[in-house]
C-alpha positions in Angstrom: 88.1 87.8 132.7 89.8 84.9 134.5 93.1 83.3 133.6 94.4 80.1 135.2 98.1 79.1 134.8 99.0 75.5 135.2 102.7 75.2 136.1 105.4 72.6 136.5 108.7 73.6 138.1 111.6 71.8 139.7 114.2 74.5 140.3 112.1 77.6 140.1 112.4 79.0 136.6 108.9 78.2 135.6 107.4 78.9 139.0 108.8 82.5 139.1 107.7 83.0 135.5 104.2 81.9 136.5 104.2 84.3 139.5 105.3 87.2 137.3 102.8 86.4 134.6 100.1 86.3 137.2 101.1 89.7 138.5 100.7 91.2 135.0 97.5 89.5 134.1 94.2 90.5 135.8 92.3 87.9 137.9 95.0 85.2 137.4 95.4 82.1 139.5 98.5 79.8 139.6 98.0 76.0 140.0 100.3 73.1 139.9 99.9 70.3 137.3 101.1 67.9 140.0 98.5 68.6 142.6 95.6 70.1 140.6 92.7 67.7 139.5 92.8 67.4 135.7 89.2 66.4 135.8 88.3 69.8 137.4 90.0 72.3 135.3 87.0 74.5 135.5 85.9 77.4 133.5 88.2 80.3 132.6 88.5 82.8 129.8 92.2 81.8 129.3 94.3 78.8 130.4 98.0 78.8 130.2 100.7 76.2 130.7 104.0 77.2 132.1 106.8 74.7 132.1 110.5 74.0 131.5 111.7 72.4 128.3 113.2 68.9 128.8 115.1 67.5 125.9 113.2 69.8 123.5 109.9 68.4 124.9 107.3 69.0 127.5 107.9 67.4 131.0 106.1 64.1 131.7 104.0 65.6 134.5 102.6 68.2 132.1 101.9 65.6 129.4 100.2 63.4 132.0 98.0 66.3 133.2 97.0 67.3 129.7 96.2 63.7 128.7 93.9 63.3 131.7 92.4 66.8 131.5 88.7 67.6 131.1 88.1 71.2 130.0 84.9 73.0 130.0 84.0 75.6 127.3 86.4 77.0 124.7 89.1 79.0 126.6 92.0 80.7 125.0 94.9 78.3 125.4 98.5 79.4 125.5 101.9 78.2 126.8 105.0 79.8 128.1 108.1 77.6 128.1 111.3 78.3 130.1 114.5 77.1 128.6 118.2 77.6 128.4 118.4 77.8 124.7 115.4 76.7 122.6 111.9 75.4 123.1 112.5 72.5 120.6 109.3 70.6 119.9 107.6 71.4 123.2 104.9 73.8 121.9 104.0 71.5 119.0 103.9 68.5 121.2 101.5 70.3 123.6 99.3 71.4 120.7 99.2 67.8 119.5 97.9 66.6 122.9 95.3 69.3 123.0 94.1 68.5 119.5 93.4 65.0 120.6 90.9 66.6 122.9 89.4 68.8 120.3 91.3 71.9 121.5 94.3 73.7 120.1 97.1 75.8 121.4 96.6 79.4 120.2 99.9 81.0 121.2 103.2 80.1 122.8 106.1 82.1 124.0 109.4 81.4 125.8 111.6 82.9 128.5 115.3 82.1 128.5 116.7 81.3 131.9 119.6 79.2 133.3 119.2 75.5 132.4 119.3 72.9 135.1 120.7 70.1 133.0 123.5 71.9 131.2 124.4 75.3 132.5 126.0 78.3 130.9 128.7 80.3 132.7 127.6 82.0 135.9 127.9 85.4 134.1 125.5 84.2 131.3 123.1 82.8 133.9 123.1 86.1 135.7 122.4 88.0 132.5 119.3 85.8 131.7 118.0 86.2 135.3 118.3 90.0 135.0 116.4 89.9 131.7 113.6 87.7 133.1 111.2 90.5 134.1 111.5 92.4 130.8 111.1 89.2 128.8 108.0 88.3 130.7 106.5 91.8 130.2 106.9 91.3 126.5 104.6 88.3 126.7 101.7 90.0 128.5 100.2 91.9 125.6 100.0 88.9 123.2 98.2 87.0 126.0 95.9 89.9 126.8 95.1 90.4 123.1 94.5 86.7 122.6 97.0 86.5 119.8 97.3 83.5 117.6 100.3 81.9 116.0 100.6 79.0 113.5 102.6 76.4 115.4 103.3 74.6 112.2 105.1 77.6 110.8 108.3 76.8 112.8 108.2 80.2 114.4 109.3 78.7 117.7 111.2 75.9 116.0 111.3 72.2 116.4 114.4 70.2 117.2 114.6 66.4 117.0 115.4 65.0 120.4 116.3 61.8 122.1 114.2 61.8 125.3 115.8 59.4 127.8 112.5 58.0 129.0 112.8 56.3 132.4 116.1 57.8 133.4 118.0 55.7 136.0 121.2 57.6 136.3 120.4 59.4 139.5 121.9 57.9 142.7 122.8 59.0 146.3 126.3 58.4 147.5 127.7 57.6 151.0 127.6 61.2 152.1 123.8 61.1 152.1 122.5 61.8 155.7 118.9 61.0 155.0 117.6 64.6 155.5 114.7 63.9 153.1 115.0 67.1 151.1 115.3 65.2 147.8 112.2 63.2 148.7 110.4 66.4 149.5 111.1 68.1 146.1 110.5 65.0 143.9 107.2 65.7 142.1 106.4 62.1 141.5 107.4 60.5 144.9 110.2 58.6 143.3 112.6 59.0 146.2 112.2 57.5 149.7 114.4 57.5 152.7 115.4 53.9 153.7 117.7 53.2 156.6 118.8 56.8 156.7 119.7 57.0 153.0 117.9 58.2 149.9 116.7 55.5 147.7 115.8 56.5 144.1 113.1 54.5 142.4 112.4 53.8 138.7 109.9 56.6 138.0 112.2 59.5 137.4 110.9 62.3 135.2 114.4 63.9 134.8 113.4 67.2 136.5 116.7 67.1 138.5 115.1 68.7 141.5 116.8 66.2 143.8 120.2 66.9 142.3 120.0 70.7 142.7 118.4 70.9 146.1 120.5 68.3 147.9 122.3 70.3 150.7 125.2 67.8 150.9 125.6 67.3 147.1 125.1 63.6 147.7 122.9 63.1 144.6 124.8 62.5 141.4 124.1 61.4 137.9 126.2 58.3 137.2 125.3 58.1 133.5 126.0 61.7 132.8 129.8 62.1 133.4 130.0 65.7 132.3 127.4 66.9 134.8 127.7 64.3 137.5 129.3 66.7 140.0 129.0 70.1 138.5 127.6 73.2 140.3 124.0 73.3 141.5 121.3 75.8 140.5 117.9 77.0 141.6 116.2 80.3 140.8 117.4 82.7 143.5 113.8 83.9 144.2 112.6 80.4 145.0 113.0 78.3 148.2 112.9 74.6 148.9 109.6 75.3 150.7 108.2 76.8 147.5 108.9 73.7 145.4 107.5 71.4 148.1 104.3 73.5 148.3 104.0 73.4 144.5 104.6 69.7 144.0 103.1 68.1 147.1 99.6 67.8 148.3 98.9 69.5 151.7 99.3 67.1 154.6 
């Protein structure tokens, strides 16, 4: 029985979660929603979506992938969301997209990990990182057993959110040295290096990869005063190269 996990990740929480799920599931492959062809999802006994929760919703790259996806057969469909606090409406929104294609999300779970938009204390972050393995192990049997939940029951909850849409608050200041790391981790190619400086375009998906991976802390969020210069985070088991490999086509 084959399982395929389609993952989106900017700072590593969902990527490590997908890795660990794949270790616990037999014959499991991890693919990126950014680089995988949605027209060639292929046959699998189970297909899972692993992603962070943004503003109580699914990330734009996940939504775009699902909207363009062509799926063969009737695989068991599930989702695992990573979040700082709550999944909000993410599972329900994903199910709604799938239902437009005549499919449905059978099951959804979550793994609490440090947020990359608003962080807890370092001590709280460390506690959630230490609990990651055990929390993921608790999800394996429901997936193996093809469990079903009623997403309309509110079991995972739904929180009204104000998604910022095309966020334009991210900029690079004068300390930018044009190293290109921000451009490398951007999953939608929204950052280019022009005249030795990072230039942020108008296609931001609010993943904040550029903000957290910048080695000189030159990326800031001008419209988010509370988090404009606060500490950076990425999952300790993930490197810059891992994110680039996930979100960029091979040269």
